[in-house]
N, C-alpha and C positions, 0 to 999 in steps of 0.2 A: 241205636244199631249194637250187636253182639258181635265184639271182636277174637278172633283164636288171641290167646298169648305168644304163637309165633308170630303172627301177625303184628302184635303190641311190639314183639320185641325188634321184631324189623323195623316197624317205622321211629322206634326208641334209637335204635341203630342211623337211620336215616337222617332223623333231628341231628345227633348228636354232629354226624358228618356234615351237616351245613355250618353248624355251629363252629366246626372247626375250621369248616371255609372261608365262611365269614371274619374267623378270628389270626386266619394267616394272611387275608386280602388287605385285613387293617394295619397287620403289621408289616406288610409291605408296605403299603402308601405310607404309614408315617416313616418305613426305613428312608422310601423315596422321596421324603417330603425335607425328612434328617440333613437326606445325603445334598440335596438341590440345595438348602440353607447351605452350607457347609462348604460346598465349590465356588456356594456367589459369595464372592467381596461383596461390603458393604458400600453406602456412597460415599464416606469415606475415604473408605481403603482404597473406595476405585480410583478415586483422584489424586491420591497419593500415589498411587501406581503408575499414574497414567501421565504427574508430573517431572516423575523422577524419569520413566523415561525419556521425557521433549529436554528435559535440563540435561541431560546426559550428550544434546546431539541425536536423538534414533531418527528423528524424520529429515533430517536437513538434508537426505536425499532420497534417492527412493527405493532402496534395496530393504529397507524393512517397512516400509509403508502398509502393509496389508494388515501389519501391530494394532493399526488404528481400528477396525473394524473389531474390535474387542471393548471400545471406548468410546467411541460415537453416534450418531443415531444419521448423520450426514454423511459419508466419504466424497471428497472431488478429487480428481488424478492430483499424482505427485505433481509439482512445478517448483522449478528454484527458487531458494526467495531470494528475494535483490537486499533483505536488510534483517536485522535480528534484535532482538533484546538481551545484552547480558547483565546475569543475574548475581550477585553474590549469594545468596541463599530465600528461600523461602518458608513459610509456614501455611499448612490447610489444618483449616480450625474443624470444631465439631458439625455435623449434617442436622439439616433443619429441618421436620418433618414439614410438606402442606399438603391437604386435602385438597382438592381442587372440586369444578365443578361436575355432576355425575359420579363423583368418590374416588377420582384418578387422585392417586398419592404421588406427588417427585418429593424430592428434597434439594433442598441449596446449603450450597457449602462454600463457603469463605475462605480465599486463597489470600494471602499474604506477601506480597514479592518484593525483595531488597534491590531496587536495582542501581548498577554501576553508570546505565549508559541503553546504547541503541549503536549499530554499526553500518551505515547504509549500501547503495548497488554502489559506491565508488571506494569505498572500503575505507572509509572515515571513522572515526572515532566520535560518538558525538556526548557529552557526558549528561547524564538527569539532573534536571533539577528541582529542588524542591522549591514547595510555594515562596519561598520569600527570595527565590531567581541564585539561591545559594549551589551550584554545580558540587554533585558526587563526588567529584578529587579533592572538592577541599572539605567538605563539609561530612562525609560517607555518604553509603548509599541510600539512595529516596524509595523511602516506602510508597507504595502501591498498592490497590482494594483491584480481588474481579470476584464474582460471583459465580459458581459454576449450578450451574439445574440439572439435576438427574433425573432420568425415568427408568421403568424397568420394562424392559424390552430384549426378544430372543432375534433380532432383526436392523436392519442397519438399509438406506436409502444408499445404492452406490449409483454415481455420478460417471458420464464419461464423459472424453473432452467436447464433445459436442453437447452438453447439457442432460442428455437422455437419463432420466433415471430410472432404476431397475431396484427393485427391494427386492433385499438378498438376506435368508435366515443365517443367525448364528448364534454362539453363543446367549445363554442366558444372563442378562445383567445387567448392571445399571449403567448407561451411557447419560453422554454429556453432549448436548445439542452444535457446541460451538469450537472452533480453531480456529482460533481470528490471526492472530502471527507466532512464530518462531520463540521459545524463550527459551536457552542456555547459560551455564555455568561459565561459567570462563576460560577452563580447560577444551569444552567443545569450541567456543567460539576463534581459540587457537588455532583448534586444526580445521575448523571454518576458513577465516581469513588466510591460512595456508597455503588450504587446498583452493581457494579461488584467487592466489595472488601465481602461485604456480602454472596454472591454466588460462593466465592474460599474457596477452602481446602487449597490451596498453602503457604504457609507461609513467602517466598521472597512478592508475591506480597498482601497480607496483609500488608506486614509492609513499603512495596513501597504507597501504600494506605493512608497509618494513615501519611506518610512525606507528600505525593500530596497535601492533606485533607488540612492541615496545612497552607500549600501554598495558595491554593486557598482561605481559609477565611481571612486568612488576604489580597489577592486583593479582595475581595469582603468587602471588610469595610474603605481602604485604609489603611492597618498597616502595618507597617514594616516586609517582607518578613522575617519567619525564615532560618538563616545561616543557608550555604552547613553546611557540615559535618566536625565537627573542628579535625584540627590535620594534619599530614602529612604522609604519607605511605613511609613505606624504602624503597621502588620499587616503580619509576615512572611508570607509566599504559604502557607507550611504552617499557618499561624495563621487566614487563609482560607478556606481549604478544609475544615478543619475546623469551624469556623465555620458555613459552607455546608452541610457535610452533615448535620448535627445541625439544624438548621434545613428543610432539606428535606424529609430525612424524614421530618420531625414534619408535615408540611404537607398539606392539603388543598387540592385546584383555588381555590375560593374566594379561598385565602389567599395564592397564588402571589404578587400585590401586595409583599410582602414580600420579597424575594427579587430582586426589580428593579436595586438596587444594586449588586446582586455581578454584575452584567453590563457585558459591552462594549454591548449594546444590549437593548431588547426582547427579554426572552425568550420562547421559543413554546416550551413543552412538548408533548409530543407523547402525550396520555394515552388513545388509541389501544391502548396499550402500557403497561405499570407493570410493573417490578421491583420483586418482594417482598425483601428482604436482611436477611441479620444484617449488619451491616458490621465486620469483623474484623481491618483496620488501611487505612493509607495509608502509599505512596510519594511520595515529591517529588525530582526532577528540574528545578533552574533553571538553564537555558541563557540568560545575558544578561536579555534582559528578557523570557523564554519559560520557562514552567514547566510539567511535564509531574505531571501529577497521575492517582496508582492509585491505586484503592480493588480492597481486598481484600475477595472477602463470600463468605457462605455464600447459595447462591440459596434461597428459597425458594418459587417459584414466578413467573412468567410472567400477568399479567390485562389479559384482553382488552375491550373496549368492552361486550360483551354478560355481563361479568365470569365466565367461564370462566377454569379456572385453569389452567395448562398448563406442564409443566418444573419439574413439583415433585416433591420426594424423597418417599422414603414416611415417612422421622420427620428430624425436625430435630434437626443435631448438638448436641452441647452445646457452649458457649462457652467454660467454664471450662476442655476438658480439649481442648485445639489437640489434641494425638497420637492423638484416638482415630478419628482418616481420617486417610487419606493426600491426602484432595482436599478438605481446611482451607481456605477464603482460596480455593480455585481462580477465582470465579466475578468475573474481573475487569472493572471497567469501569475509562474515563479521559475528563479532561477537561483543558482547559490553560488557564493566567492568563498574561495577558498584563498588564506595570508600563507602566499608561499615566494621563496625568491629563486624558485625553479619553472620555467617551462619548455615544451618542446613542441619542436615546427615536424610535422609530418608531412612527407612526403606521400606521390601520387599511390610509389611500390611499397606505402605502409611504415618504408624506414623511419625512424625517429632520432632527429637531433635534436642532444639534451641544450637546453641554453642558460645560463645562468644572470639572475640579474637586479634590481632592488626590489626588496621587498615589498611585496602589494598585495593587495586585493583581485582577487582574478577570475573569472568565470569559469567553472566545472564544468558545465553540462554542456558541450560543440557541437550537439546535432540537436537541432529544433526549428521548429516553422516563425517567419520573423515578422515581427509587429511594426505595421509602418502606418505612419500619421495619415488623413485625410486626405490634404497636399501633395503628400512623397505616394502612396497608390493612384491616382490622379495622373501623375506622370507615367508612372510603374503602365501604368493598362497601354497609357496611348502612346508611348514607343513598342513596346509587344503588337498592341493592334496593328500600328503602320508597318513595321518591319514582317510581319508573316504576312504568306501569301496562303493562307487556310481560312477560307471562308465563315467556317462557323465560330473560328477563334476571334475574325475582325465583328462578326453580328453579333456572337460573346460580350465581346470590348465594347463596342457603342452600346450597350445598353449595361451595361454594368455605367458607361463613364454617364450616361443619362441620369442613373440612380448616384452614385457619389456629386455628381453638380446641384442637386437637389437638396444632398443634405449640407453640400459648401451651402448655397443660401437660406439654410435654415426653414425649408418649405417640406410642409406632408407628400410622398409621394403619390401621384395617381393612381387612377385605378390599374390602369393597364402596365404600371411599371408593381403594385404592392401585392396583386394577386397572392405572390406565391413567400410574403415577409414573413418575417416571423414572427409579428407584434411589438408592438410602444417599445419595450426594451429588447428587442432580439433574441437572439436564442437561446435559453437558459439551461441547459444541458450543459455537464460536466466538460473543461476546456481542456487538452492533451497539455499538459506541464511546459511553460516555455523555458 
């Protein structure tokens, strides 16, 4: 087909224009990709930025919580932290690339922590221990290791206090999936403890805070850490725990004044729920001035204020044959003992009277649900049932006594009493700390 010279020139110009436009588009694409790559931190850099902010205490309060949206795939509402870990330092290792199913790429970054210890909800400092059992105060910070997995995302899941999830758009970047606990440096820990102390009216917490602040100040300047409480208690933590459990499990509410001296502060047992148990063992773990006591039990049921029994088994496990059940002793409760010469009498209006006494292991947790032995529970239910005028409480009490008497005789429950039993081992959901 014949094409005029002018038309050929116009065609050449149009072709050139298209080439120029294509080249410009390619250049823009390259420029955009280059800019995005520059703006996006690498997986290792992301982890470094995150831990720098975390260890400085950025997320100990709610003020800067929204900054987490640049680091995480899943963000929960800000809540006050009950405990924190205290680090001397940390080291972020090189990222390792991993290609999964469907070509999905993620990176794994190793982080090594050098930990002094932790501070619990009562503001006690608990030193970290190495595999040989040596305290970080004696042997230096203890090395711990974790791995962060990062994926490339431009959004995150935002959770509200009810747990509802909302997909939210954000900045494209490498994001981590977990934010398990707060790890902070010594200076951030000093600020956190001082703030908690100043906001608390609890004399025991303020007392613990002063001891912990002294330890943290020493760690911050490399000075010797103040020694633990000097002296030896008349009774070991194991003896104190055993004696307390023996007394507690046999006492009714009106007799609890016999237990006051076991506590740092006047105890406040919560009789709205009582755990009926067979105690089968206790475990003791002492770290400096603090002892964790774990009580292994076979749960016979939880008793509420209306004398209704729930979470109970269809049969009581025999104590003389632990091998009879795989879940023997699996219902566990805990409390803590603190070595101290001080305790406080808390009046009904909240006024605290400080009392000095001999050095002793005392229970730090003052508000918890009591543990009762089977025989004591039977006495307790009879007492409440016979005194009440409430017909529902009387009815519940009579049914509960029938169940407890079957346990006392070592017999399985009949069908009319076991239809809502939790099974041969009792309810196996986690229990509230004792």
